[in-house]
C-alpha positions as CSV (number, residue, x, y, z in Angstrom):
1,M,57.4,110.8,142.3
2,I,55.1,109.0,144.6
3,K,51.7,108.0,143.1
4,N,48.6,108.4,145.2
5,K,50.5,110.4,147.7
6,E,47.4,112.3,149.0
7,E,45.4,109.1,149.4
8,I,48.2,107.5,151.3
9,I,48.4,110.5,153.7
10,R,44.6,110.6,154.2
11,E,44.1,106.9,154.8
12,N,47.0,106.6,157.2
13,T,46.1,109.8,159.0
14,D,42.7,108.3,159.6
15,K,44.2,105.0,160.9
16,I,46.6,106.8,163.3
17,S,43.8,109.1,164.5
18,Q,41.6,106.1,165.3
19,I,44.4,104.4,167.1
20,V,45.1,107.5,169.2
21,K,41.3,107.9,169.9
22,N,41.0,104.3,171.0
23,Y,44.1,104.7,173.3
24,V,42.7,107.8,175.0
25,E,39.3,106.3,175.4
26,E,40.7,103.1,176.9
27,L,43.0,105.1,179.2
28,D,40.1,107.2,180.3
29,T,38.0,104.1,181.1
30,L,40.9,102.6,182.9
31,S,41.4,105.7,184.9
32,E,38.1,105.2,186.6
33,T,39.1,101.7,187.9
34,R,41.3,100.2,190.6
35,S,43.4,98.8,187.7
36,F,44.7,102.2,186.9
37,T,48.4,101.6,187.7
38,I,51.7,102.6,186.2
39,D,52.1,99.0,185.1
40,A,48.7,99.2,183.2
41,I,49.6,102.5,181.7
42,E,53.0,101.2,180.5
43,K,51.2,98.2,178.9
44,M,48.9,100.5,177.1
45,W,51.8,102.7,175.9
46,E,53.4,99.5,174.6
47,C,50.3,98.6,172.6
48,L,50.0,102.2,171.3
49,D,53.7,102.0,170.2
50,N,53.2,98.6,168.5
51,D,50.0,99.7,166.7
52,T,51.6,102.8,165.3
53,K,54.7,100.9,164.3
54,V,52.5,98.7,162.2
55,I,51.0,101.7,160.5
56,Y,54.4,103.3,159.8
57,R,55.7,100.0,158.4
58,E,52.7,99.8,156.1
59,I,53.2,103.5,155.0
60,G,56.8,102.7,154.1
61,Q,55.8,99.7,152.1
62,E,53.0,101.5,150.3
63,I,55.2,104.4,149.4
64,I,57.9,102.1,148.0
65,S,55.3,100.4,145.9
66,Q,53.9,103.7,144.6
67,I,57.2,105.2,143.6
68,D,57.5,106.1,139.9
69,E,60.5,104.0,138.9
70,R,60.9,105.8,135.6
71,E,62.4,108.8,137.3
72,I,64.8,106.6,139.3
73,I,65.8,104.8,136.1
74,K,66.4,108.0,134.2
75,S,68.6,109.3,137.1
76,K,70.5,106.1,137.2
77,K,71.1,106.1,133.4
78,A,72.2,109.7,133.5
79,N,74.8,108.9,136.2
80,I,76.1,105.9,134.3
81,N,76.6,107.9,131.1
């Protein structure tokens, strides 16, 4: 069982939401300039991808640190016996 599951979901949903909001706002601002090119859009996509990968990696690490090892140990012991 994962401890603090709801908190992990809430915190990371907020982080991802903020990243997406920033991306859309930056893209909107860029769209009103002469710098609005496919190249610029691709760079922004790359940044969005990198930023979300960081969050996903953090989620994975947080979940692993919050797993209740007792259940895993019980399961392992049951399989050994």
